[in-house]
Steps between C-alpha positions, in 0.01 A plus 500: 500500500561210263822437310486486121739258333677586175299224329173683581599828331335539160536875434774757561451875475855609427652830606638541145596863449621425146869540577734238359685455831192500726276278288780248441586491873133437587468216248824340627376517861162349405672215314701421816182479709272334244691209347198399289330796337256307281149627574614819676366815335689829539390855439625849588234746611731799443486434126129589515466762777850647531702520822285618790813568711389464866165351395650249256509209748135545599379546143691192386370292790141594414555410133657170603217408737241579234691304235534163672450293813862415592768758413806697593559868435856640489572860603850645508600850609800725470766417756403136553142534626370169367192291572318198363138434597348152464121482467273197512127438503335557839277222631288592800456224758241593766 
């Protein structure tokens, strides 16, 4: 497994449930991690497909992988079940 630096991230699939408190907290956290946000695109899959509840993380990860080569996908659950998945292009070396 390879580490992905914050400078390599160019797309973020936000959790974004369209709540003032949640969306603002997510943006504040992202600004702490990513000091320079120029060139980083952000989208929220839920705005297009709704909240898939238990399947939301998987659906968002698939959308993220299809959208770009290097990405992170945020998924947050009730009660503090939180995860962030970083994805990068796979290069096979025989």
